C-alpha positions, 0 to 999 in steps of 0.5 A: 165175400164174407163179412170179414172180407167186407170189413177189411176192404172197407177198412182199407178204403177208409184209410185211403180216403182219410190219407187223401183228405189229410193230403188235401188239407196239408196241400191247402194249408201250405198253399195258404201259407205261401199266398199269405207270405207273398202278400206280406208288405215289403216282401221280396218274394212278392216283388220277385213274383211280380217281376216274373209275371210282368216279364214272362214271355218277353224273352229279355236279353241280359241287358234288357232283364237288368234294365227291366229289373231296375225300372221295376224296383224304382217303381216299387220304391217310388210307390213306397215313398208315395204311400208314406206321404199319403199315410197321414191322410189315410190315418185321418180317414181311418180315425174318422171311420173308427169314430163312426164305428164307435157311434154305430156299434154296441160295446159287444160289436166293438169287441168283435170288431177289435177281434176281427182287426187283430185277426186281420193284422195277424194274417196280413200284417196290415194296419187296421182302423185304429188310426195312427197305430191306436188300438180300437179301444183307445180314447178317440180325440174330439171330432175335428175336421182333420182332412180340411187342415191336412194335419193328423192328430197326435 
């Protein structure tokens, strides 16, 4: 083989490898997007996936399938209601943790933590440690044993 033949073969191989790498990257990005979508709160896709996984291999007849679906949706709704009841207590815990972080971390570290929380919210849509929807840089109310009073700060 001549030098020209080697260069041509190497060029074809390089194009093939780059195409494979681009395909793998796009497949990974698409998979990540799908998983992120499924993990979003109140996602019907997540509920459908859960129902499919739980009922897989059960060979349900149409009546069973309908009753199974209703029972699962009732469970999901009951869990959502329970989460709403627990949310004020969770916010108190998050506020206390936020207060501790502000005592522990330097201003630069707090800024990095804020960025981490923003990235997390953008990716997963979940509330962070701001407590009651407060951003990390909002003033922290005075320390109080909110857990003992079972009342979240305003």
